[in-house]
GUBA-349246 format. One record per residue (C-alpha): residue in one letter; x, y, z. Coordinates in nm, 2 decimals. Each point is the difference from the previous one (the first is absolute). Layout:
{a; {X; Y; Z}}
...
//
This chain:
{m; {0.83; -1.80; 0.20}}
{n; {-0.29; 0.05; 0.17}}
{e; {-0.32; 0.15; -0.12}}
{q; {0.03; 0.36; 0.09}}
{t; {0.37; 0.07; -0.22}}
{f; {-0.23; -0.16; -0.27}}
{a; {-0.24; 0.25; 0.09}}
{e; {0.28; 0.28; -0.04}}
{l; {0.12; -0.19; -0.41}}
{s; {-0.35; 0.00; -0.07}}
{a; {-0.05; 0.36; 0.06}}
{g; {0.31; 0.11; -0.20}}
{y; {-0.10; -0.22; -0.22}}
{a; {-0.30; 0.11; -0.08}}
{l; {0.15; 0.35; -0.06}}
{g; {0.29; -0.12; -0.18}}
{a; {0.27; 0.10; 0.21}}
{l; {0.19; -0.31; 0.10}}
{s; {0.37; -0.04; -0.11}}
{p; {0.00; -0.35; -0.16}}
{e; {0.17; -0.21; 0.30}}
{d; {-0.30; 0.07; 0.16}}
{e; {-0.22; -0.04; -0.25}}
{l; {0.14; -0.32; -0.03}}
{a; {-0.04; -0.07; 0.34}}
{y; {-0.37; 0.10; 0.01}}
{r; {-0.07; -0.23; -0.33}}
{e; {0.16; -0.31; 0.18}}
{a; {-0.17; 0.05; 0.33}}
{l; {-0.31; 0.02; -0.21}}
{d; {0.05; -0.35; -0.20}}
{a; {0.00; -0.11; 0.43}}
{h; {-0.26; 0.14; 0.08}}
{p; {-0.31; 0.04; -0.19}}
{e; {-0.23; 0.09; 0.26}}
{w; {0.18; 0.33; -0.01}}
{m; {-0.13; 0.06; -0.32}}
{p; {-0.34; 0.25; 0.24}}
{l; {0.30; 0.19; 0.08}}
{v; {0.11; 0.12; -0.38}}
{e; {-0.35; 0.02; -0.12}}
{a; {-0.09; 0.24; 0.24}}
{d; {0.33; 0.25; -0.03}}
{a; {-0.03; -0.05; -0.41}}
{a; {-0.36; 0.13; 0.10}}
{a; {0.16; 0.30; 0.23}}
{a; {0.25; 0.14; -0.27}}
{a; {-0.31; -0.01; -0.28}}
{l; {-0.22; 0.16; 0.19}}
{l; {0.26; 0.31; 0.11}}
{s; {0.11; 0.03; -0.38}}
{e; {-0.38; 0.05; -0.07}}
{g; {-0.10; 0.20; 0.29}}
{v; {0.06; 0.33; -0.24}}
{a; {-0.21; 0.04; -0.33}}
{d; {0.24; 0.16; -0.33}}
{v; {-0.08; 0.35; -0.10}}
{a; {-0.02; 0.08; -0.27}}
{p; {0.06; 0.42; -0.13}}
{p; {-0.23; 0.18; -0.13}}
{p; {-0.11; -0.03; -0.40}}
{a; {0.06; 0.39; -0.13}}
{l; {0.40; -0.08; 0.19}}
{r; {0.10; -0.19; -0.28}}
{a; {-0.12; 0.28; -0.27}}
{s; {0.08; 0.30; 0.15}}
{l; {0.36; -0.16; 0.02}}
{l; {0.08; -0.09; -0.39}}
{a; {-0.17; 0.33; -0.06}}
{q; {0.30; 0.20; 0.15}}
{i; {0.30; -0.24; -0.12}}
{g; {-0.14; 0.03; -0.32}}
{a; {-0.08; 0.40; 0.02}}
{p; {0.30; 0.25; -0.15}}
{v; {0.14; 0.21; 0.22}}
{a; {-0.05; 0.38; -0.04}}
{e; {0.33; 0.19; 0.01}}
{q; {-0.01; 0.30; 0.28}}
{p; {0.08; 0.33; -0.07}}
{s; {0.33; 0.09; 0.23}}
{p; {-0.15; 0.32; 0.21}}
{g; {0.17; 0.35; -0.04}}
{e; {0.12; 0.20; 0.31}}
{d; {-0.29; 0.13; 0.00}}
{d; {-0.19; -0.27; 0.00}}
{v; {-0.01; -0.26; 0.18}}
{a; {-0.21; -0.27; -0.12}}
{d; {-0.20; -0.24; 0.27}}
{p; {0.09; -0.38; -0.05}}
{a; {-0.36; -0.10; 0.12}}
{d; {-0.13; 0.22; -0.27}}
{d; {0.17; -0.09; -0.27}}
{l; {-0.11; -0.40; 0.09}}
{q; {-0.39; 0.09; 0.01}}
{d; {0.00; 0.24; -0.22}}
{d; {0.30; -0.12; -0.34}}
{d; {0.10; -0.36; 0.04}}
{p; {-0.26; -0.21; -0.24}}
{r; {0.04; -0.23; 0.24}}
{a; {-0.26; 0.11; 0.28}}
{a; {-0.29; 0.01; -0.32}}
{a; {0.07; -0.33; -0.12}}
{s; {-0.06; -0.24; 0.29}}
{g; {-0.24; 0.26; 0.17}}
{y; {0.19; 0.07; 0.34}}
{s; {0.22; 0.24; 0.19}}
{v; {0.32; -0.06; -0.15}}
{g; {0.21; -0.18; 0.32}}
{s; {-0.30; -0.04; 0.27}}
{p; {-0.27; -0.20; -0.03}}
{v; {0.17; -0.25; -0.24}}
{t; {0.31; -0.07; 0.27}}
{e; {-0.23; -0.02; 0.28}}
{e; {-0.19; -0.21; -0.19}}
{v; {0.30; -0.22; -0.04}}
{q; {0.13; 0.03; 0.29}}
{l; {-0.34; -0.18; 0.19}}
{v; {0.06; -0.26; -0.21}}
{q; {0.32; 0.01; 0.17}}
{r; {-0.11; -0.02; 0.30}}
{r; {-0.24; -0.20; -0.09}}
{n; {0.26; -0.28; -0.12}}
{w; {0.22; 0.03; 0.26}}
{t; {-0.19; -0.03; 0.30}}
{r; {-0.17; -0.30; -0.16}}
{s; {0.37; -0.10; 0.00}}
{l; {0.09; 0.12; 0.38}}
{f; {-0.35; -0.22; 0.07}}
{a; {0.12; -0.30; -0.14}}
{l; {0.35; -0.05; 0.16}}
{t; {-0.14; 0.18; 0.33}}
{a; {-0.25; -0.30; -0.02}}
{s; {0.29; -0.25; -0.11}}
{i; {0.25; 0.06; 0.27}}
{a; {-0.32; 0.00; 0.26}}
{l; {-0.06; -0.33; -0.16}}
{l; {0.39; -0.06; 0.07}}
{v; {0.02; 0.11; 0.35}}
{g; {-0.33; -0.22; 0.09}}
{i; {0.03; -0.26; -0.12}}
{g; {0.38; -0.12; 0.04}}
{w; {0.25; 0.27; 0.10}}
{g; {-0.21; 0.12; 0.27}}
{v; {-0.35; -0.17; -0.03}}
{g; {-0.31; 0.24; 0.04}}
{a; {-0.29; -0.09; 0.17}}
{l; {-0.22; -0.04; -0.27}}
{t; {0.20; -0.20; -0.21}}
{q; {0.14; -0.21; 0.26}}
{d; {-0.30; -0.13; 0.10}}
{m; {-0.15; -0.15; -0.37}}
{r; {0.39; -0.19; 0.02}}
{a; {0.16; -0.06; 0.32}}
{p; {-0.06; -0.33; 0.20}}
{s; {-0.23; 0.01; 0.29}}
{a; {0.09; -0.20; 0.35}}
{e; {-0.34; -0.12; -0.12}}
{s; {0.05; -0.11; -0.34}}
{v; {0.36; -0.11; 0.12}}
{l; {-0.14; -0.19; 0.32}}
{a; {-0.28; -0.16; -0.23}}
{q; {0.29; -0.12; -0.27}}
{i; {0.24; -0.16; 0.28}}
{e; {-0.39; -0.19; 0.13}}
{r; {-0.04; -0.14; -0.35}}
{s; {0.33; -0.15; -0.02}}
{g; {0.09; -0.32; 0.08}}
{d; {0.28; 0.08; 0.18}}
{a; {-0.10; 0.30; 0.22}}
{q; {0.14; 0.02; 0.39}}
{s; {-0.09; 0.19; 0.31}}
{s; {0.18; 0.06; 0.37}}
{t; {-0.26; 0.16; 0.28}}
{a; {0.10; 0.17; 0.34}}
{q; {-0.19; 0.20; 0.22}}
{l; {-0.01; 0.30; 0.14}}
{g; {0.07; 0.11; 0.29}}
{d; {-0.35; 0.12; 0.09}}
{g; {-0.20; -0.26; -0.17}}
{g; {0.05; 0.09; -0.34}}
{e; {0.21; -0.24; -0.24}}
{a; {0.19; 0.05; -0.37}}
{t; {0.08; -0.26; -0.25}}
{v; {0.23; 0.06; -0.28}}
{h; {-0.13; -0.23; -0.36}}
{w; {0.21; -0.09; -0.30}}
{s; {0.09; -0.23; -0.26}}
{p; {0.29; -0.03; -0.20}}
{s; {-0.16; -0.06; -0.31}}
{v; {-0.17; 0.39; 0.10}}
{d; {0.20; 0.37; 0.00}}
{g; {-0.11; 0.15; 0.28}}
{v; {-0.05; -0.03; 0.44}}
{v; {-0.34; 0.06; 0.17}}
{l; {-0.01; 0.11; 0.39}}
{v; {-0.40; 0.00; 0.11}}
{a; {0.01; 0.12; 0.29}}
{e; {-0.29; -0.01; 0.33}}
{g; {-0.01; 0.17; 0.28}}
{l; {0.31; 0.29; -0.02}}
{p; {0.04; 0.20; 0.33}}
{e; {-0.18; 0.36; -0.09}}
{i; {0.31; 0.21; -0.05}}
{a; {0.01; 0.42; -0.06}}
{d; {-0.03; 0.17; -0.32}}
{d; {0.32; 0.13; -0.08}}
{q; {0.09; -0.41; 0.06}}
{s; {-0.02; -0.29; -0.29}}
{y; {0.08; -0.34; 0.04}}
{e; {0.27; -0.16; -0.21}}
{a; {0.10; -0.32; -0.08}}
{w; {0.34; -0.17; -0.04}}
{f; {0.21; -0.26; -0.15}}
{v; {0.26; -0.11; 0.29}}
{r; {0.26; -0.20; -0.18}}
{g; {0.23; -0.17; 0.24}}
{s; {0.05; 0.40; 0.26}}
{a; {-0.09; 0.20; -0.31}}
{p; {-0.30; 0.18; -0.02}}
{i; {-0.11; 0.06; -0.33}}
{p; {-0.31; 0.26; -0.09}}
{a; {-0.29; -0.18; -0.15}}
{g; {-0.27; 0.29; -0.01}}
{a; {-0.18; 0.22; 0.25}}
{f; {-0.42; 0.02; 0.06}}
{e; {-0.29; 0.11; 0.23}}
{s; {-0.27; -0.12; 0.10}}
{s; {-0.33; 0.11; 0.14}}
{d; {-0.17; -0.32; 0.16}}
{g; {0.33; -0.17; 0.08}}
{s; {0.01; -0.25; -0.28}}
{a; {0.19; 0.08; -0.31}}
{a; {0.10; -0.21; -0.31}}
{m; {0.36; 0.06; -0.17}}
{l; {0.19; -0.07; -0.25}}
{l; {0.36; 0.05; 0.08}}
{e; {0.17; 0.20; -0.16}}
{g; {0.33; -0.27; -0.15}}
{d; {0.11; -0.36; 0.03}}
{m; {0.00; -0.20; 0.22}}
{e; {0.27; -0.23; 0.08}}
{p; {-0.01; -0.37; 0.14}}
{d; {0.01; 0.05; 0.37}}
{d; {-0.07; 0.33; 0.05}}
{v; {-0.21; 0.14; 0.28}}
{i; {-0.28; 0.24; -0.05}}
{a; {0.01; 0.27; 0.29}}
{l; {-0.26; 0.30; 0.06}}
{t; {0.12; 0.28; 0.18}}
{i; {-0.22; 0.30; 0.06}}
{e; {0.22; 0.38; -0.17}}
{q; {-0.06; 0.27; -0.05}}
{s; {-0.24; 0.17; -0.28}}
{g; {0.14; -0.13; -0.37}}
{g; {0.22; -0.29; 0.18}}
{s; {0.30; 0.03; 0.13}}
{p; {0.22; 0.33; -0.13}}
{s; {0.39; -0.23; 0.01}}
{g; {-0.16; -0.35; -0.07}}
{l; {0.10; -0.15; 0.30}}
{p; {-0.28; -0.11; 0.29}}
{t; {-0.05; 0.29; 0.24}}
{t; {-0.19; -0.25; 0.24}}
{d; {-0.04; -0.33; 0.09}}
{p; {-0.23; -0.24; -0.15}}
{i; {-0.33; -0.08; 0.04}}
{v; {-0.05; -0.31; -0.18}}
{a; {0.24; -0.24; -0.17}}
{i; {-0.03; -0.25; -0.25}}
{p; {0.22; -0.30; -0.12}}
{t; {-0.04; -0.09; -0.34}}
{n; {0.23; -0.34; 0.07}}
{a; {-0.27; -0.20; 0.15}}
//
């Protein structure tokens, strides 16, 4: 399991949303990689922050007393109106019902409004918590939101640092046509492959660079990226296999929609040297 997959499981664990199988995989991965504990702590803190984001709302002090007074008060029988004497129900409630005097409210209006106000506040608070949880889920695993993604997902720089600190770091470099160069960094003991490039050719605003794992004769997308100054450090998407060639092409913005290169590679870097 790589660090990005573990980050998705960590987000689900913080929200109590993992299946038994996923929770087992999460715990086994954490046992095998204790260095991932900062991801767990960040997700737990984010979940706690969301749950504490809305303060409790207490009902008005007079509400309980007025409701109890209405419940305990006797209900007066109302005379049936005759054919020539049509009663106004509103007048009966205001003038004859002792509940109005006992509560100090006009029956049916202010008390009901206060109850509805408390219900609306509670409903709004619950809706906020649900929305926040959905936002967190979307943001940290099942859709990837920007803020929590920055807190949790490994960057090219952090993975490159891990590779360089490992005892089995490997790299391969190839030259670009205009004098630049691109280097692939990897390590059998570290999850992730990093491509570092300098002197990339200039591209249009509606274009992107796209990396590929070329496995035999089959190109496999490894992620698209942009660069404003011709340099880039990119954490490739997916896993590299022995003898893969890392190729770089220029595609439309966001990468090739077909999942296959539409241009010739500007560089091809072997990894079996």
